[in-house]
A tleap script that builds the chain and sets N, CA, C and O, in Angstrom:
source leaprc.protein.ff14SB
mol = sequence {
  NMET ARG LEU PRO CYS GLU VAL GLU VAL ARG
  SER CYS HIE LEU PRO THR LEU GLY LEU LYS
  SER ARG GLY LYS GLY VAL ARG ALA VAL VAL
  SER LEU CYS GLN ALA PRO GLY ARG ASN GLU
  LEU GLN PRO GLU ALA ARG THR GLU SER ASP
  SER ARG ALA CYS LEU LEU VAL SER THR MET
  LYS ASP ARG GLN GLY THR SER TYR LYS LEU
  ARG GLU ASN ILE GLU GLN LEU PHE THR LYS
  PHE VAL ASP GLU GLY LYS ALA THR VAL ARG
  LEU LYS GLU PRO PRO VAL ASP ILE CYS LEU
  SER LYS ASP SER ILE TRP CPRO
}
set mol.1.N position { 4.927 -21.555 15.916 }
set mol.1.CA position { 5.209 -22.632 14.608 }
set mol.1.C position { 6.885 -22.223 13.681 }
set mol.1.O position { 7.009 -21.156 13.080 }
set mol.2.N position { 7.806 -23.078 13.726 }
set mol.2.CA position { 8.904 -22.784 12.855 }
set mol.2.C position { 9.318 -23.354 12.056 }
set mol.2.O position { 9.422 -24.580 12.091 }
set mol.3.N position { 9.653 -22.676 11.165 }
set mol.3.CA position { 10.225 -23.620 9.485 }
set mol.3.C position { 11.086 -23.210 8.897 }
set mol.3.O position { 10.962 -22.145 8.292 }
set mol.4.N position { 12.493 -24.073 8.880 }
set mol.4.CA position { 13.515 -23.662 8.619 }
set mol.4.C position { 13.525 -23.989 6.890 }
set mol.4.O position { 13.237 -25.078 6.393 }
set mol.5.N position { 13.806 -23.137 6.374 }
set mol.5.CA position { 13.940 -23.199 4.777 }
set mol.5.C position { 14.875 -22.030 3.938 }
set mol.5.O position { 15.529 -21.186 4.551 }
set mol.6.N position { 14.852 -22.078 3.031 }
set mol.6.CA position { 15.772 -20.846 2.182 }
set mol.6.C position { 14.506 -19.361 2.062 }
set mol.6.O position { 13.289 -19.530 1.996 }
set mol.7.N position { 15.020 -18.351 2.060 }
set mol.7.CA position { 14.029 -17.431 2.254 }
set mol.7.C position { 14.472 -16.411 1.467 }
set mol.7.O position { 15.603 -15.995 1.720 }
set mol.8.N position { 13.705 -15.770 0.339 }
set mol.8.CA position { 14.197 -14.451 -0.045 }
set mol.8.C position { 13.181 -13.312 -0.063 }
set mol.8.O position { 12.081 -13.569 -0.552 }
set mol.9.N position { 13.382 -12.241 0.349 }
set mol.9.CA position { 12.392 -11.247 0.972 }
set mol.9.C position { 13.100 -10.011 -0.541 }
set mol.9.O position { 14.181 -9.488 -0.813 }
set mol.10.N position { 11.754 -10.049 -1.121 }
set mol.10.CA position { 11.882 -9.228 -2.300 }
set mol.10.C position { 11.056 -8.094 -2.482 }
set mol.10.O position { 9.891 -8.309 -2.816 }
set mol.11.N position { 11.553 -6.563 -2.277 }
set mol.11.CA position { 10.833 -5.534 -2.439 }
set mol.11.C position { 10.114 -5.059 -3.601 }
set mol.11.O position { 10.712 -4.859 -4.657 }
set mol.12.N position { 8.541 -4.815 -3.446 }
set mol.12.CA position { 7.845 -4.708 -4.945 }
set mol.12.C position { 7.991 -3.706 -5.497 }
set mol.12.O position { 7.380 -3.481 -6.541 }
set mol.13.N position { 9.064 -2.592 -4.813 }
set mol.13.CA position { 9.042 -1.169 -5.534 }
set mol.13.C position { 10.787 -1.602 -6.574 }
set mol.13.O position { 11.313 -0.636 -7.127 }
set mol.14.N position { 11.080 -2.190 -6.635 }
set mol.14.CA position { 12.555 -2.529 -7.293 }
set mol.14.C position { 12.356 -2.560 -8.603 }
set mol.14.O position { 13.113 -1.867 -9.281 }
set mol.15.N position { 11.101 -3.511 -9.422 }
set mol.15.CA position { 10.573 -3.383 -10.681 }
set mol.15.C position { 10.038 -2.051 -11.324 }
set mol.15.O position { 10.022 -1.751 -12.518 }
set mol.16.N position { 9.567 -1.264 -10.147 }
set mol.16.CA position { 9.508 0.043 -11.176 }
set mol.16.C position { 10.546 1.467 -10.957 }
set mol.16.O position { 10.430 2.660 -11.234 }
set mol.17.N position { 11.627 0.594 -10.288 }
set mol.17.CA position { 12.609 1.857 -10.305 }
set mol.17.C position { 13.878 1.182 -11.179 }
set mol.17.O position { 15.078 1.454 -11.202 }
set mol.18.N position { 13.131 0.253 -11.837 }
set mol.18.CA position { 14.195 -0.538 -13.034 }
set mol.18.C position { 15.232 -1.380 -12.294 }
set mol.18.O position { 16.108 -1.967 -12.929 }
set mol.19.N position { 15.156 -1.445 -11.056 }
set mol.19.CA position { 15.928 -2.498 -10.272 }
set mol.19.C position { 16.042 -4.210 -10.682 }
set mol.19.O position { 15.138 -4.715 -11.348 }
set mol.20.N position { 16.822 -4.752 -10.379 }
set mol.20.CA position { 16.543 -6.294 -10.035 }
set mol.20.C position { 16.953 -6.473 -8.787 }
set mol.20.O position { 17.839 -5.924 -8.132 }
set mol.21.N position { 15.869 -7.674 -8.439 }
set mol.21.CA position { 16.878 -8.429 -7.257 }
set mol.21.C position { 17.820 -9.191 -7.187 }
set mol.21.O position { 18.140 -9.542 -8.322 }
set mol.22.N position { 18.466 -9.654 -6.387 }
set mol.22.CA position { 19.664 -10.534 -6.370 }
set mol.22.C position { 19.102 -11.998 -6.683 }
set mol.22.O position { 19.899 -12.894 -6.961 }
set mol.23.N position { 18.038 -12.183 -6.646 }
set mol.23.CA position { 17.567 -13.861 -6.816 }
set mol.23.C position { 18.136 -14.516 -6.306 }
set mol.23.O position { 18.295 -15.404 -7.142 }
set mol.24.N position { 18.855 -14.931 -5.091 }
set mol.24.CA position { 19.055 -15.573 -4.003 }
set mol.24.C position { 18.402 -15.899 -3.128 }
set mol.24.O position { 17.634 -15.009 -2.760 }
set mol.25.N position { 18.341 -16.793 -2.597 }
set mol.25.CA position { 17.713 -16.875 -0.712 }
set mol.25.C position { 18.613 -17.363 0.264 }
set mol.25.O position { 19.537 -18.107 -0.065 }
set mol.26.N position { 18.457 -17.071 1.235 }
set mol.26.CA position { 19.252 -17.770 2.917 }
set mol.26.C position { 18.369 -18.602 3.115 }
set mol.26.O position { 17.187 -18.672 2.782 }
set mol.27.N position { 19.413 -19.582 4.008 }
set mol.27.CA position { 18.581 -20.141 5.117 }
set mol.27.C position { 18.443 -19.609 6.029 }
set mol.27.O position { 19.268 -18.798 6.449 }
set mol.28.N position { 17.490 -19.865 6.545 }
set mol.28.CA position { 16.760 -18.968 7.702 }
set mol.28.C position { 15.491 -19.817 8.402 }
set mol.28.O position { 14.957 -20.806 7.901 }
set mol.29.N position { 15.249 -19.387 9.282 }
set mol.29.CA position { 13.863 -20.038 9.959 }
set mol.29.C position { 13.015 -18.960 10.190 }
set mol.29.O position { 13.224 -18.006 10.939 }
set mol.30.N position { 11.695 -19.255 9.246 }
set mol.30.CA position { 10.733 -18.618 9.577 }
set mol.30.C position { 9.855 -19.143 10.392 }
set mol.30.O position { 9.528 -20.318 10.231 }
set mol.31.N position { 9.311 -18.378 11.412 }
set mol.31.CA position { 8.392 -18.592 12.711 }
set mol.31.C position { 7.394 -17.817 12.345 }
set mol.31.O position { 7.592 -16.814 11.659 }
set mol.32.N position { 6.159 -18.195 12.770 }
set mol.32.CA position { 4.603 -17.813 13.023 }
set mol.32.C position { 4.533 -17.135 14.674 }
set mol.32.O position { 4.684 -17.909 15.619 }
set mol.33.N position { 4.391 -16.243 14.823 }
set mol.33.CA position { 4.529 -15.592 16.277 }
set mol.33.C position { 3.334 -14.813 16.895 }
set mol.33.O position { 2.254 -14.847 16.305 }
set mol.34.N position { 3.455 -14.184 17.931 }
set mol.34.CA position { 2.507 -13.678 18.268 }
set mol.34.C position { 3.109 -12.336 19.326 }
set mol.34.O position { 3.325 -12.533 20.522 }
set mol.35.N position { 3.319 -11.030 18.682 }
set mol.35.CA position { 4.187 -10.168 19.462 }
set mol.35.C position { 3.465 -9.676 20.633 }
set mol.35.O position { 2.237 -9.647 20.710 }
set mol.36.N position { 4.185 -9.335 21.440 }
set mol.36.CA position { 3.598 -8.965 22.687 }
set mol.36.C position { 3.011 -7.711 22.851 }
set mol.36.O position { 3.502 -6.609 22.605 }
set mol.37.N position { 1.663 -8.052 23.390 }
set mol.37.CA position { 0.659 -6.282 23.562 }
set mol.37.C position { 0.837 -5.844 24.562 }
set mol.37.O position { 1.596 -6.297 25.419 }
set mol.38.N position { -0.014 -4.617 24.653 }
set mol.38.CA position { 0.133 -4.007 25.551 }
set mol.38.C position { -0.373 -4.002 27.204 }
set mol.38.O position { -0.039 -3.379 28.212 }
set mol.39.N position { -1.523 -5.226 26.819 }
set mol.39.CA position { -2.139 -5.572 27.974 }
set mol.39.C position { -1.712 -7.296 28.132 }
set mol.39.O position { -2.498 -8.242 28.185 }
set mol.40.N position { -0.191 -7.329 28.185 }
set mol.40.CA position { 0.091 -8.586 28.164 }
set mol.40.C position { -0.046 -9.620 29.620 }
set mol.40.O position { -0.113 -10.847 29.685 }
set mol.41.N position { -0.057 -8.428 30.882 }
set mol.41.CA position { -0.225 -8.726 32.033 }
set mol.41.C position { -1.492 -9.043 32.414 }
set mol.41.O position { -1.788 -9.932 33.213 }
set mol.42.N position { -2.273 -8.282 31.815 }
set mol.42.CA position { -4.219 -8.306 31.753 }
set mol.42.C position { -4.328 -8.905 30.967 }
set mol.42.O position { -4.032 -8.408 29.881 }
set mol.43.N position { -4.810 -10.324 30.989 }
set mol.43.CA position { -5.454 -10.799 29.378 }
set mol.43.C position { -6.464 -10.460 29.844 }
set mol.43.O position { -6.665 -9.361 29.326 }
set mol.44.N position { -7.427 -10.717 30.632 }
set mol.44.CA position { -8.500 -10.420 30.627 }
set mol.44.C position { -9.416 -8.809 29.988 }
set mol.44.O position { -10.598 -8.665 29.676 }
set mol.45.N position { -8.267 -7.818 29.990 }
set mol.45.CA position { -8.568 -6.550 29.782 }
set mol.45.C position { -8.178 -6.849 27.719 }
set mol.45.O position { -8.600 -6.054 26.878 }
set mol.46.N position { -7.599 -7.723 27.464 }
set mol.46.CA position { -6.774 -8.016 26.077 }
set mol.46.C position { -8.045 -7.666 25.268 }
set mol.46.O position { -9.200 -8.011 25.521 }
set mol.47.N position { -7.505 -6.760 24.040 }
set mol.47.CA position { -9.062 -6.871 23.019 }
set mol.47.C position { -8.686 -7.635 21.814 }
set mol.47.O position { -7.482 -7.815 21.636 }
set mol.48.N position { -9.639 -8.178 20.843 }
set mol.48.CA position { -9.135 -8.577 19.573 }
set mol.48.C position { -7.985 -7.944 18.398 }
set mol.48.O position { -7.211 -8.339 17.526 }
set mol.49.N position { -8.437 -6.778 18.999 }
set mol.49.CA position { -7.421 -5.553 18.023 }
set mol.49.C position { -5.975 -5.563 18.757 }
set mol.49.O position { -5.060 -4.862 18.326 }
set mol.50.N position { -5.822 -6.406 19.902 }
set mol.50.CA position { -4.144 -6.570 20.383 }
set mol.50.C position { -3.607 -7.244 20.117 }
set mol.50.O position { -2.389 -7.279 20.288 }
set mol.51.N position { -4.295 -8.099 19.569 }
set mol.51.CA position { -3.452 -9.324 19.060 }
set mol.51.C position { -2.780 -8.785 17.808 }
set mol.51.O position { -3.225 -8.096 16.890 }
set mol.52.N position { -1.455 -9.352 18.064 }
set mol.52.CA position { -0.330 -8.816 16.685 }
set mol.52.C position { 0.765 -10.227 16.275 }
set mol.52.O position { 1.892 -10.623 16.573 }
set mol.53.N position { -0.438 -10.659 15.376 }
set mol.53.CA position { 0.254 -12.071 14.797 }
set mol.53.C position { 1.362 -11.550 13.812 }
set mol.53.O position { 1.022 -10.634 13.063 }
set mol.54.N position { 2.775 -12.071 13.716 }
set mol.54.CA position { 3.644 -11.504 13.105 }
set mol.54.C position { 4.137 -13.013 12.628 }
set mol.54.O position { 3.746 -14.113 13.019 }
set mol.55.N position { 5.272 -12.618 11.508 }
set mol.55.CA position { 5.579 -13.803 10.888 }
set mol.55.C position { 7.379 -13.356 11.232 }
set mol.55.O position { 7.725 -12.207 10.957 }
set mol.56.N position { 8.119 -14.058 11.658 }
set mol.56.CA position { 9.710 -13.570 12.182 }
set mol.56.C position { 10.133 -14.367 11.311 }
set mol.56.O position { 9.612 -15.465 11.112 }
set mol.57.N position { 11.665 -13.684 10.338 }
set mol.57.CA position { 12.243 -14.149 9.489 }
set mol.57.C position { 14.083 -13.754 10.059 }
set mol.57.O position { 14.748 -12.738 9.855 }
set mol.58.N position { 14.462 -15.104 10.846 }
set mol.58.CA position { 15.688 -15.280 11.331 }
set mol.58.C position { 16.637 -15.916 10.399 }
set mol.58.O position { 16.368 -16.920 9.739 }
set mol.59.N position { 18.126 -15.082 10.366 }
set mol.59.CA position { 18.899 -15.508 9.436 }
set mol.59.C position { 20.035 -16.200 10.541 }
set mol.59.O position { 19.725 -16.384 11.718 }
set mol.60.N position { 21.031 -16.461 10.138 }
set mol.60.CA position { 22.586 -16.775 10.884 }
set mol.60.C position { 23.211 -15.133 10.928 }
set mol.60.O position { 23.542 -14.692 12.029 }
set mol.61.N position { 23.298 -14.612 10.194 }
set mol.61.CA position { 23.755 -12.785 10.170 }
set mol.61.C position { 22.800 -12.272 11.238 }
set mol.61.O position { 23.248 -11.711 12.237 }
set mol.62.N position { 21.162 -12.497 11.005 }
set mol.62.CA position { 20.417 -11.734 11.685 }
set mol.62.C position { 19.374 -12.575 12.636 }
set mol.62.O position { 18.199 -12.872 12.423 }
set mol.63.N position { 20.321 -12.888 13.892 }
set mol.63.CA position { 19.140 -13.942 14.542 }
set mol.63.C position { 18.354 -13.069 15.439 }
set mol.63.O position { 17.548 -13.817 15.992 }
set mol.64.N position { 18.207 -12.002 15.809 }
set mol.64.CA position { 17.205 -11.505 16.320 }
set mol.64.C position { 15.978 -11.467 15.373 }
set mol.64.O position { 14.863 -11.795 15.777 }
set mol.65.N position { 16.243 -11.003 13.934 }
set mol.65.CA position { 15.339 -11.724 13.262 }
set mol.65.C position { 14.666 -10.196 12.673 }
set mol.65.O position { 15.140 -9.130 13.067 }
set mol.66.N position { 13.552 -10.248 11.724 }
set mol.66.CA position { 12.869 -9.396 11.041 }
set mol.66.C position { 11.253 -9.663 11.019 }
set mol.66.O position { 10.724 -10.518 10.309 }
set mol.67.N position { 10.463 -8.675 12.033 }
set mol.67.CA position { 9.497 -9.355 12.061 }
set mol.67.C position { 8.443 -8.679 11.167 }
set mol.67.O position { 8.724 -7.482 11.114 }
set mol.68.N position { 7.074 -9.025 10.266 }
set mol.68.CA position { 6.101 -8.584 9.597 }
set mol.68.C position { 4.770 -8.949 10.270 }
set mol.68.O position { 4.407 -10.013 10.771 }
set mol.69.N position { 4.115 -7.706 10.137 }
set mol.69.CA position { 2.740 -7.838 10.765 }
set mol.69.C position { 2.031 -8.464 10.017 }
set mol.69.O position { 2.274 -8.289 8.823 }
set mol.70.N position { 0.804 -9.503 10.397 }
set mol.70.CA position { 0.521 -9.906 9.375 }
set mol.70.C position { -1.303 -9.692 9.576 }
set mol.70.O position { -2.026 -10.238 8.742 }
set mol.71.N position { -1.781 -9.077 10.436 }
set mol.71.CA position { -3.082 -8.999 10.759 }
set mol.71.C position { -3.381 -7.750 9.390 }
set mol.71.O position { -2.667 -6.819 9.016 }
set mol.72.N position { -4.542 -8.156 8.968 }
set mol.72.CA position { -4.585 -7.479 7.437 }
set mol.72.C position { -3.690 -6.757 6.740 }
set mol.72.O position { -3.840 -5.672 6.178 }
set mol.73.N position { -2.686 -7.497 6.831 }
set mol.73.CA position { -1.284 -7.227 6.088 }
set mol.73.C position { -0.986 -8.074 4.837 }
set mol.73.O position { -0.225 -7.663 3.960 }
set mol.74.N position { -1.584 -9.224 4.780 }
set mol.74.CA position { -1.441 -9.915 3.674 }
set mol.74.C position { -2.287 -9.505 2.407 }
set mol.74.O position { -3.436 -9.065 2.454 }
set mol.75.N position { -1.728 -9.664 1.552 }
set mol.75.CA position { -2.274 -9.080 -0.014 }
set mol.75.C position { -2.737 -10.539 -0.952 }
set mol.75.O position { -3.780 -10.777 -1.561 }
set mol.76.N position { -1.599 -11.289 -0.786 }
set mol.76.CA position { -1.953 -12.838 -1.708 }
set mol.76.C position { -1.274 -14.011 -0.999 }
set mol.76.O position { -0.723 -13.832 0.087 }
set mol.77.N position { -1.302 -15.202 -1.589 }
set mol.77.CA position { -0.452 -16.031 -0.794 }
set mol.77.C position { -0.452 -16.790 -2.287 }
set mol.77.O position { -1.428 -16.966 -3.017 }
set mol.78.N position { 0.840 -17.158 -2.504 }
set mol.78.CA position { 1.028 -18.081 -4.117 }
set mol.78.C position { 1.281 -19.342 -3.597 }
set mol.78.O position { 2.436 -19.491 -3.198 }
set mol.79.N position { 0.631 -20.173 -3.500 }
set mol.79.CA position { 1.030 -21.416 -3.404 }
set mol.79.C position { 0.531 -22.458 -4.375 }
set mol.79.O position { -0.350 -23.245 -4.028 }
set mol.80.N position { 1.066 -22.489 -5.579 }
set mol.80.CA position { 0.809 -23.364 -6.348 }
set mol.80.C position { 1.755 -24.338 -6.261 }
set mol.80.O position { 1.366 -25.499 -6.141 }
set mol.81.N position { 3.147 -24.052 -6.305 }
set mol.81.CA position { 4.042 -24.878 -5.870 }
set mol.81.C position { 4.428 -25.350 -4.417 }
set mol.81.O position { 5.622 -25.442 -4.129 }
set mol.82.N position { 3.531 -25.628 -3.570 }
set mol.82.CA position { 3.502 -25.844 -2.457 }
set mol.82.C position { 3.930 -27.437 -2.576 }
set mol.82.O position { 4.789 -27.755 -1.753 }
set mol.83.N position { 3.525 -28.395 -3.372 }
set mol.83.CA position { 3.658 -29.784 -3.285 }
set mol.83.C position { 5.544 -30.061 -3.560 }
set mol.83.O position { 6.280 -31.045 -3.487 }
set mol.84.N position { 5.707 -28.805 -3.846 }
set mol.84.CA position { 7.486 -28.506 -3.866 }
set mol.84.C position { 8.056 -28.305 -2.858 }
set mol.84.O position { 9.243 -28.629 -2.896 }
set mol.85.N position { 7.605 -27.775 -1.673 }
set mol.85.CA position { 8.135 -26.787 -1.271 }
set mol.85.C position { 8.343 -25.506 -1.065 }
set mol.85.O position { 9.027 -24.935 -0.216 }
set mol.86.N position { 7.584 -25.044 -2.058 }
set mol.86.CA position { 7.573 -23.566 -2.151 }
set mol.86.C position { 6.453 -22.634 -2.034 }
set mol.86.O position { 5.381 -23.182 -2.290 }
set mol.87.N position { 6.352 -21.238 -1.689 }
set mol.87.CA position { 5.424 -20.452 -1.725 }
set mol.87.C position { 5.947 -18.863 -1.515 }
set mol.87.O position { 7.090 -18.495 -1.243 }
set mol.88.N position { 4.941 -18.175 -1.694 }
set mol.88.CA position { 5.137 -16.787 -1.574 }
set mol.88.C position { 3.944 -16.029 -0.680 }
set mol.88.O position { 2.798 -16.477 -0.719 }
set mol.89.N position { 4.238 -14.992 0.034 }
set mol.89.CA position { 3.677 -14.459 0.778 }
set mol.89.C position { 3.808 -12.739 0.406 }
set mol.89.O position { 4.778 -11.982 0.390 }
set mol.90.N position { 2.556 -12.567 0.163 }
set mol.90.CA position { 2.761 -10.792 -0.607 }
set mol.90.C position { 2.179 -10.211 0.402 }
set mol.90.O position { 1.044 -10.441 0.818 }
set mol.91.N position { 3.169 -9.231 0.925 }
set mol.91.CA position { 2.583 -8.209 2.279 }
set mol.91.C position { 2.149 -6.798 1.346 }
set mol.91.O position { 2.543 -6.519 0.213 }
set mol.92.N position { 1.377 -6.161 2.067 }
set mol.92.CA position { 0.997 -4.735 1.948 }
set mol.92.C position { 2.138 -3.732 2.552 }
set mol.92.O position { 2.837 -2.983 1.870 }
set mol.93.N position { 2.167 -3.825 3.481 }
set mol.93.CA position { 3.167 -2.520 4.227 }
set mol.93.C position { 4.241 -3.829 5.052 }
set mol.93.O position { 3.811 -4.795 5.683 }
set mol.94.N position { 5.652 -3.493 4.809 }
set mol.94.CA position { 6.049 -3.162 3.904 }
set mol.94.C position { 5.908 -3.793 2.449 }
set mol.94.O position { 5.794 -5.017 2.383 }
set mol.95.N position { 5.908 -3.011 1.236 }
set mol.95.CA position { 5.587 -3.815 0.175 }
set mol.95.C position { 6.556 -4.665 -0.289 }
set mol.95.O position { 7.464 -4.272 -1.022 }
set mol.96.N position { 6.401 -6.128 0.186 }
set mol.96.CA position { 7.235 -7.156 -0.272 }
set mol.96.C position { 6.831 -8.434 -0.176 }
set mol.96.O position { 5.886 -8.819 0.512 }
set mol.97.N position { 7.547 -9.123 -0.871 }
set mol.97.CA position { 7.295 -10.501 -1.204 }
set mol.97.C position { 8.415 -11.496 -0.367 }
set mol.97.O position { 9.642 -11.601 -0.360 }
set mol.98.N position { 7.342 -12.123 0.292 }
set mol.98.CA position { 8.484 -13.329 1.071 }
set mol.98.C position { 8.707 -14.731 0.334 }
set mol.98.O position { 7.677 -15.391 0.469 }
set mol.99.N position { 9.473 -15.282 -0.244 }
set mol.99.CA position { 9.567 -16.212 -0.912 }
set mol.99.C position { 10.186 -17.683 -0.177 }
set mol.99.O position { 11.373 -18.009 -0.165 }
set mol.100.N position { 9.573 -18.098 0.143 }
set mol.100.CA position { 9.992 -19.278 0.925 }
set mol.100.C position { 9.853 -20.865 -0.190 }
set mol.100.O position { 8.880 -21.377 -0.743 }
set mol.101.N position { 11.196 -21.211 -0.148 }
set mol.101.CA position { 11.478 -22.715 -0.719 }
set mol.101.C position { 12.363 -23.176 -0.099 }
set mol.101.O position { 12.985 -22.510 0.729 }
set mol.102.N position { 12.717 -24.905 -0.461 }
set mol.102.CA position { 13.592 -25.735 0.039 }
set mol.102.C position { 13.204 -26.246 1.345 }
set mol.102.O position { 13.989 -26.633 2.211 }
set mol.103.N position { 11.786 -26.216 1.432 }
set mol.103.CA position { 11.256 -26.505 3.091 }
set mol.103.C position { 12.006 -27.917 2.895 }
set mol.103.O position { 12.203 -28.530 1.846 }
set mol.104.N position { 12.368 -28.254 4.223 }
set mol.104.CA position { 13.036 -29.250 4.623 }
set mol.104.C position { 12.041 -30.762 5.271 }
set mol.104.O position { 12.296 -31.928 5.572 }
set mol.105.N position { 11.052 -30.027 5.244 }
set mol.105.CA position { 9.850 -31.161 5.422 }
set mol.105.C position { 9.724 -31.854 4.225 }
set mol.105.O position { 9.737 -33.084 4.183 }
set mol.106.N position { 9.593 -31.086 3.170 }
set mol.106.CA position { 9.695 -31.961 2.297 }
set mol.106.C position { 10.758 -32.835 1.408 }
set mol.106.O position { 11.782 -32.321 0.959 }
set mol.107.N position { 10.367 -34.381 1.173 }
set mol.107.CA position { 11.770 -34.975 0.685 }
set mol.107.C position { 12.174 -34.700 -0.225 }
set mol.107.O position { 13.255 -35.166 -0.586 }
savepdb mol mol.pdb
quit
């Protein structure tokens, strides 16, 4: 699944250090994918622990993208403004907030 939108990745450590984030997102493509596992060639040997769902954030500068593990790593989803095309995913490790906005699906 690919979602073109504006993304801002904020570190949760910044407020504790007395720093502020830039506050500006960049155009990116957010993809929900499954990273290849060790038992990729033998599907019958794959276990549930081998599945590696990840969130891939690709920008024009970083076309390869940054991958964030999702399994047992999502701390909270903020979806109060999903009708306006905005959402935030808070991850445990690394401690970041991935803010999605200006989703092109919404008119």
